[in-house]
N, C-alpha and C positions, 0 to 999 in steps of 0.2 A: 133851455132855449138858446143860450149862448153857444153851448156845445153843438147844437144842431146847425147853427149858422156857420160855425167853423167847419163842420163836416160837409155841408152842402156843396161848396166848390170842389171838394175832393171827390165826391161821388157823381157830380154832374157830368163830367166828361165821359166816364165809362158808361153811364146810363144812356146818354145821348148817342154815343158811338154804337151801342147795341141796337138802339131803335133805328138809327140810320142804316145800319147793316141789314136789318130785317126789311126795311123799306126798299132798299136797292135790290135785295134778293127777291122781293115780291115781283118786281119787274122781270127779273130773270125767270122766275117760275111761270109767269104768264107767257113769256116767249117759249118756254119749254113745252107748255101746253099746246101752242101752235104747232110745234114740231110733232108731238105725239098724237094729237087728235085732229089737227088741221083746222082748228077753230080757236077763237079768242075766248078765254074763260076768265073773266075779271075776278070771279070768286075763288079761283083756284088757290091763291095764297092763303085765304081764310081756311079752306079745307086742309091745306098742307100744314099750316101752323097749329090748327086745332088737333090734327092727328099727331103732330110732334109733341104737343103738351100731353095728350092722352097717353102716348107711348112712354113718356117720361114720368108722369105723375098720376096716371089713370087708375092706379090700384097699388096694393101692397107689393105685388111682384114687380110692377114697373118702377116703383120708388126704390126697391131693392136693387134693381139693375142700374138705376141712376147712381146710387151710392157706390156700387162696385166699380163702375166706370170712372167715377169722380175721384176715388181714393188714390190711385197712382198719379193722377193729375195734380192733386194737392201736393204730393211729395216732389214732383218735378217742378211745380210752381215755386215751392220753397227753394229748390235747388238753383233756380234762376233769380228769384226775388231776394234771397239773402245776399247773393253776389252784387245785385244792384245797390244794396245799402253800403257796400264798400267801394262803389264806383267800378265794379267789374261786370262784364257781360259774359256770362257763362253759357256758351252755345254748346258746350260739351256734355249736356245732360244725357244725350242719347248714348254716348260711349260709356258714361258712368252707369247708366241703366243696364247696358249689356254686361259690363263687368260685374256689377252687383248681382245680377241674375245668375251669371255663370259661376261665380264663387259660391253663392248660396246653394246652387245645384250640386256642385262638387262636394261641399261640406255636408249637404243633405244626404248624399249617397253614403258618406263615411259614417254618419250618425243615424242612419236609417233605422237601426235596431234599438236605439235608446228610447226611453219614455218620451211620449209626445211633447210635453212642455219643454223638456231639455233639448230634444232634437230641433224643434222649431226655433227656440231661442238661439241656439248655436248657429243654425243656418242663416237666420235673419241677421245676427251680429256679424257673421262672416261677409254677407252681402253688403252690409253697411261699410265695413272696413274696405272691401274691394272697391266700392264706389269712391270712398274717401281717398284711396291710393291713387286712383286715376285723376281725381280733382287736385291732388297734391302736385302733380307734375306741371300743369300749366301755371299753378300758383307759384311754384318755385322758380320756373322760368321767367315769369313776370317780375318777381321780386328781385332776382339777381342778374338777369340779362336784359330786362326790358322787353322781352318777347310779348307781343300782344296776345292776350288770352283768347280773343276771337279766332285768330289764326291757329294757335296751338290746339285749341279745343276742337275746331273743325277737323283738323288733321287727325287728332286722336279718335274722333268718332269713327272714321273709316278704318283706321289702323286697328282699333280694338275689335270692331265687328268682324273684320277679315281674319285676324289672328285667332279669335275665339271660334270662328267657323272652322278653321283648319284644325284647331285642337280637338274640337268635338268630333270632327270627321275622322281624324287619324289616330288620336291618342285616347280620348275619353269616350269613344263610341261604344254603345251597348250592342254587342254582336247579335243579340236575339231580336232586336228591333227591326222593323221593316224599312226604317229610314234612319239617317244619321242623327243620333241624339244621345244624351247621357242616360245612365241607368235610372231606375225609379228611385225616388228619395224616401220612400217608406213613411215612417212616422214623422218626417219633417214636412210633409205636405200639410198645407193650411186647412184645417177643418172648417166645414160650414157650421156656423153657430146659430144663425137666424134664417128661417125660411129655406129657400133652395139655393141662394147665391151669396149671401153675406157671410164672408169668412173673417178670420182673425185679422188679416191684413187691413181690412176696412177700418177697424177700430184703431189700429196702429197709426194709420194715416191721419185720422181725425185727432188723435192724441198728440200728434206732432205739431198741430196748430198752436195750442196754448204754450207748448214748450218753446217753439220758435218765437212766439210773441214775447214771452218772458225773457228769453235769451237776448232778443234785440232791444227791448225797451226797459228792462229792469236789471239785467246783469251788467257788470262792468265791461265784459268783453263786447257786449252789444253796443255800448256807448262808444267803445274804441272803434268798432267796425263802422259805425255811422260817422264818427269823426274823421276817420281816414277817407271815407267816401266823399265827405263834404270838402275837406281840405287836408291833403296829406302833409303839407308843410306845417300847418298849424298843429296837426297831431304830433309831428316830430318835435316841434318846439315845446309841446306840452309833456314831453317825456315818453310818448308812445313810440312803438317800433312799427312803422308802416309795412315793412317787409314781412315781419312775423304775422301781422294782421292779415295781409293779403294771402299768405300761404295758408293760414288757419281758415280764412273765409272760403277759399276755393276747396279746401279739404272738407269743410262743413257742407258746402254745396254738393260735392261728390257723395257725401254720406247720405243726404236726403235722396239723391237720385239712385244711389245704390239700394236704399230701402225700397224704392219704387220697383226696381228690377227684381229684387229678392222676393217681394210679395207677389209680383206678377208670375215669376217662375215657380215659386213654391205653391202657388195656387194650381198651376198647370201640372206639376209633378215631375218635370224633367226639363233640360235645356236642349232645344233643337238646334242643329247646326245652322239651319236657315231661320234665324230669329230676327224679325223686324217689327218694330213698333214705333208709333208716332208720338208716344207720350213724352219723349224727351223734348221734341220741338214744340209740342203743345204747351209745355211748361212755360215757354216764352210768352204765349198769349195769356196764360193764367197770371203770370207775374205782372205783365203790363196792365191787364184789365183790373187786377186786384190792387194796383198801385204799390206793389211790393210789400203790402201789409199782410201778415199771415191770415188775419180774419177776412180781409178782402179777397185774398187768393183762394181761400176756402169757398167763398160764394162764387167766385169766377169758375173754379173747378166744378162746382155743382151745376152751374149753367152749361158749361161745355159737356159735362157728363150727361146731363139731361138731354141735350141736343143729340148726342151720339146714341143714347139709349132709345130715344123716340124716333130716330131717323127711319128704321125699318118699317114701322107702322105708317109713317108718312109716305113712304114709297108705295106701300100696298094700297092705301086709301086714295092717295092723290096722284099716283104714278109720277112722283117727283123723285129723281135719283138721289141717293143718300149723299152723293158728292156735293150737293148744295150746302151741306153743313160745313165742308171745308171752305166753300166760297164765303159763307157768312163769317166764319172765323177770320178769314183773310181780310174781309171788309172791316171787321171790328178793329183789326190791327191798323189798317189804313187810316181810319178816322181817328184813332188814338194818336197815330203819328202826326196827323194834321192838327195837332193840338191848338196852335195859335189861330188857325183858320176857323175851327169849330167854335172856339171861345169867342171870336169876334162876331161870327154870324149869330150865335145864340146869346150874345151879350152876357157871358158868364163872368162874373166879377172875380178879380184876383190877378188877371193878366199873367205876365211872365212870372210873377212871384209865386203863383199857384201852380206853375207848370210842374209836372211830376219829375222828380229827380231821376227816376229810372229811365225816363225817355231821354233825358240829357246824357245819361250814361251810354245809351245806345248810339247817340249821334255824336258823341265826343270823339275828337280826332286822336290819332295814335300819339302824337307828340304831347298832347295835354294829359295823357294817362301815364307818362313815363314815371318810373319810380327811381328815386335817388337814395 
């Protein structure tokens, strides 16, 4: 009972934010019905959300689709959430995803003829290393020059995407393909192991949750990461090296994002020159909604995955565009950001003391995050 009382303030804000987001979206759905049908349909949100739930959880196939969509979101959520624990805001998950997918594809082509377990392991490991390498760059710059990780990671997102597009188009292009892409990865492609959609990468993503939890809350390095995030000066006086921890944390963030990119590309079978995905930025929502806790981020990823998996059926049954999911996601972020207002209105106990540290990381100024 005591544990439940401690947990209640932690989950109250995310739950209320979700409910408020769906409530506001209901009004928008009603207005969209006026545009499409010329009449007011007050029950349209009920039809839309019922279809959304059915499309996400209505059967084995729907649940499988939800898990497949949620898997990379878990990894990108970890890529952002682990950074929050060290007081870092990693907006570069997208670039880390691209690099992880590209390196996994290139290595996959090289090991395409090896036995399936060996080829998959090497390709996934290469993708993780590729993502970690991109995460290392802003971590190093932050630690030794004070360059803000938000600025450097945003610039790296565009740089990595454009450079990789050029490499795939001009150097690594498969000449027999009808569009610019790498060659087939052969035995490195992730096999479907359950049903029609659940591949090996889904199990890898969910396996990373307990690993990340143990790393953050049971391992020495996790204690150091959280200490540096809470107070770098105190960590330094305790004998820790904040610079090393920052570099290590950003590299770890890149590793998780690289895994997301690797599984996404290895499922596809090649890396296209025009490769765009929102899973990197969606990881920010997952991390904030899950309070940067690996278990919480897993449930947040399942929520977003279910929403995206069920959106097509919602559009078919209720004639509500799938873009409403992006609106709901944005509304969730808005209400989470309005932490103090929501807590005051709904009288959530805990006040500022219960405010999520990840939100304070997002709003912290440049000077306050300087590393010495």
